[in-house]
N, C-alpha and C positions, 0 to 999 in steps of 0.2 A: 554351681549350686547356689541358689538364693539363700540369703540369711533370714531367719525368722527373728525379728527384733523382740526385745522385752516389752516395749511399749510403742504406741503410735497415736498421735492426737487425731481426733476426728474433725477435720476441717474441709470445707468445700466452697463452692461459689457463693453460698449464703454469707459466710464470713468475709469473703472478698468484697462482695457488694456492700456489706455493712461498713467496712473500712473506707471504701470508695465514697460512700455517702458522707461520712464524717470529714474526710479530706476536702471534699468539694464544699462543705458547709463553711469552711474557714475557721472553725473552732475545733482544735485538735487536742488541747490539753484538758485538764479536769473541767467538766462543764455539764451540759444537759444529758449527755449519754451516761456519764458516771451516776448522776442523780437517778436516772431511769433504771440503771442496772441495780443500784442499791435498793430501790423500791421493789423491783421484781425478785431480787434475791431474798429480801426480808419476807416477802409474801410466800416464796417457795418453801423456806425453812420454818416459817411461822414465828419469826422474831419481830419484836417491836421496833428495833433499830438495826440498820446495817450500814456500815461505813467502809467504802472501798479505799484501799491503799496500794502501795507499789509492790508488795509481796507479803508472804506470810511471816517472814522474819520481822519486818517492820510492824506487822500486826501484833505479834507477840510482845515486841518492845513496848508499844503503846498500851497494850493490855496490862502489862506489869506496872508501868508508870501510873495508869489510872487507878489501880487498886492500892497504890502507895508504896510499892517496892522501891527501896533506896539503898544507899551504901550501908553495908554491915548486916543487911537482912539475909534471910535464907529462904529459898524456894524449893519445895519438895517436887521432884520429878523423876524421870528415868534416864539413865545413861543410854539405854537402848532406844535411840532415836537419831534422826539426822541432827548434826551438830548445831544447827540453828536454834534448836530448843534450848540447849544449855547456853549458847552464845547470847541469846536475848536476855537471859538472867544476868550475865556478866556485863552487858551493856549498862545495866543499872547499878553496877558496882556491888552486886549482891552475889551470894554464894549458892550454886546449885547443890542440892542435897540429893544424891542418887539412891533410889531404892530399886529393888529387883522387880522383874516382871513375873507373871504367873508361870507356873511350871509347864502348863499346856496351852500356851498362847504367847502373844507378843506385847501385851498391855500391862500396865502397872498393877501390881498385886495389892489390892485394897487392904489386905491383912497386915501389910508392912508400913502403912502410912502413919498410923498413930504413934508408933514407937520412934519415928523419925522427927516428930514435932518437938520443937524447943521454943523457949521464949522469943527466939529470933525469927521463927517461921512467919512469913508474911503472906505466902500464897502457895497453892498447889497447882502444878501444871500436869494434867493427865493427857496422854497422847493416844488418839484413836489410830493406832498403828496399822498401816497398810489398808485403812478403811474400815477395820473391825472396831465397833464401838467398845469403849471401856464400860465397866460396871458402874455406871453413873449413880445409880441409887445408893450404893454402898459408899462411894467416894463423897457424894454430897452430904450423906448423913453424918459422916465423920467430920467433914468441913464445917457444916452448920453447927454441930455440937461444940466444936472448938473455936468457932468464930473466925474461920479462915476462908478467904475467897478462893474460888476454883476457876482456873482458866483452862479451857479445852483447846489443846493443839489439834485442831480438826483439819490440818493441812491436807490429809489424804481422804477425808470423810465426807466430802460433798455428796449429798443424796443418801447417805447411810441413815438408818433408823434404829430407834430403841423402843421397847415397850415400856412406857412411862405411865405409871398409875392406871394401868388398864387400857391405855391408848397408844397406838403407834405414832411416834413423833419423829421428825427429822432431827438429826444432829445439827445443832446451830440454833435451836429454838430460843436461847440455849438452856441447858439444864444445870450448868454451873452459872457463873457470873458473866463470863465473856467466852465466846468461841472465835477461833481464828482459823481462816481457810487460806489455801494456796490454789493459784491457778497456773502453776508451772506446767509445761508441756507433758510431764510425767503423770500429772493428775488426771482425774476423770473428766473434768472440763478445764479448758485453758484459755487464757487471754494473752498468751505468749509469756508473760509473767504477770504477777498481780496477787492481791490478797484482799480479804474482807474480814471485818470484825462484826459480830452480832452480839447484841445485849438487850436486856429488858430495862436497863438503867439509863434514863435519859441524861443523867449527869456524865456518865462514862462516855456516851455517844457525843456529847458536846465537847468533851476533852479531846476525843479522837479527831474530830473535825477541825478543832483549833490547832492541835499539834501537827497534824499531817501537812499543813500549809504554812510552816514557819511561824505559827501562832499569829497569823495575820488577823486583825480584828474584823476586817470586812473582806469577804472572799471575792474572787474575780467576777463571778456571775453577778453578784449584787452591785459591785462597783461599775461594771461595764453597762449594766442595765439602768443605772440611776440617771435621773434627769438633773441631778444636782452634783456638783463637784464634791467628791469624798476623799478625805485623806485617811488612809488606814494607819493603824499603829500596831506595834508588836509588843504586847504586855509581858511576854515571857519567852524563854528560849523554846523554839519549835524545831521542826524537821521538814525536809523535803521528801515526804512519803506519799506523794500523790499518784493516783492512777490517771492515765490519759483517756480521753474520749474514744480514741481508736481502740484501745484495749477493751474498754467498757462495751463498745459496739459489738466486738467479737464475743464478749461474755454474754451479752443478751441473746445472741443467736445460739450459743452453746447451751444456755439454760433452757431454751425451748426444746432442745432435743435430749436433755438429760434423762428423762424417764426411759426413753428407748435405749440410750447408752447403758444405763444401769441394768435394764432387762437383759440385754445381750451379755453383759459382763457376768451377771448371775447365771445365765445359761451356760457360758463357758466354764465357770467355776464348778458347776454341777457336773459338767462333762469330765473335767479333770478328776473330780472325786470318784466318778464311776470308773474311769480308765486306770487310775492309780490306786484304787481301793485295795487291790491284792498285790501291789508291788512290794516285794520283800524289803523291809527296812525303811520305807518311805512313810513319814509322819505327815498326815494331812492337817491343814488348818481346821479348827472347829468353830462353827458359828453357834453361839449360845441361843437358846430358844427365845431369848428376849432381844435378840439383835438381828438386824438385816444389813449385811455388809454391802457396800457398793463394789467390793472386790477390786479395789484400786490396784492391788497386787495379789498374786497367788504364791505364797511362800511356803515351801515344804521342808521338812526335816529330812536329811539324807542318812543312809545307813552309817552306823558308827565306824565301820571299817573303811569307809570311803574318805579319802583326802579331799577336802572341799575344792581346792584349786584344781587338782587333777580331774575331779568329777566334772567341774565346769568346763575344763579344757576339752574333755572327751565330748561333751555336748556341743561345744563351739566347733569342733572338728566335724561334727555332723550337721552344722549349719544352724544350731540352736543357741541363741544368745541368752545368757542368764546374768543375774547379779548375786553377789554374796549376801548372806543374811544381814539384816539391819545393823548398822554400825553401833559402837559404844563410845560415847564421847570421852569417857574417862581413860580410854586406851589411846587416845590421840595425843600427839606431842603438845598441842596447845593446852592440854589438861594435865600435863606432867608437873607436879608441884602441889603441895598441900594447900597453898593459898587459892588455887583455882576451883576447888570443889571439895565436897565431903561425901564419902560413901557411907551410907547407913546400913551396916550389916553386910551380908554376903550379896553379891550380884552374879552368882554363878549361873543362874538361868539366862541372864542377859548375855553373858560371854558365850555360853553354850549355843545360844540361838544365833549369835553372829557367826560363829565358827562351824556350826552344824546344820545350816539351812541355806537354801538358794531360792531366789525369786525367779519364777518361770514366766515365759511370754504370756501376756494376756492383753488383748486390745480388741476393740469392737470389730475391726476389719478382719480379724483372724478367722480363717475358715476351719471347719471341722477337720478337714484333711491335714491342715497345719498342726492342729492340736494333736492329732494322732501321730504325726511325725515327731512331735516333742515327746509324747509319752513312750513311743517306741525307742527313741534315743535314750531316754532315762533308763528303761529296762536293760538295753544293751550296755549302757555305761556301768550299771550295777554289776552286770554279769562279767564284764571285763575286769572290774576292780576285784571281784570275788576270785576270779581265776588267777589274777596276778598275785594276790595274797597267798592263795593255795600253792602256787608255784614257788613263791619265795620261801614258804614254810617247809 
């Protein structure tokens, strides 16, 4: 029996040829392909500036540094996210302040942000979880009124859209101050690994470009193309956060096919909603009227009587791979200790979402037959769990 994976990147000979071209060019590190990828990505999302980096974690780190987060500061975000979101805050020797997610969704609850603000609050990171956009209009209104920068953790949201002041706009325009993207293989487009920062602020963009390359005063492209001998300097501490030209070449090919990738993912998500709409105890994700998700993942709530791990094992026994609901950083050993974070109020929704939901397979190459196999396995697993409880009772 073949296994249906949770995710699968869309790669073929186009990416192979792109990498081949770069290798034969002799320039394989950050160079002309990175610059082209940045221009094309900025055009795609409608941003003034786009800066490519090694991954989304490094993008978040640079974004926090750019808005001035430093030791002793606080950054409001959610625990309900991959641990990189909170880790990037700690890289700045700042404190993550965790607020809860919405009751019927996986994104930060805007109603809880203001109460978490203190004199030490230096930024807000909102996470467009599993590709579903946050309520940016409400978040930005609060942040603007309180004079706090907003960083969008858009790791999962390449190609997602929101209705902004009457117009559909891509996540990454950005609608906060800075947006950070991931090109990990689990994401909608991939460069193997990699990240991107977008912003409307030219000063932020200048800082990203300086810091990503050890704060070198003259970059490689300029130095190698100069007819004069140039000695670079290093005016401040920087980082090795560069993307390679091989990665960027793959990214450029991925970007070309992104509209068709998203169209298929949205089609599969709609199919899931139809097939599982009457499944007893299954809670489907809700797309607000002002959002268009890229459906990076399709995460469903499972019946209350089902043990999450047993439910996932039943599916795995049927050849269906799943993942547990999105993790909570504050529950991980690295965040045990009052000095590592602060929880602002209850995070019950976050914990319930982690323990009571599962991520289903969704990838462009997925056939309608495979989707029906998944939904049939879900129904059978619910029935098995129900009978087991009845028998035990």
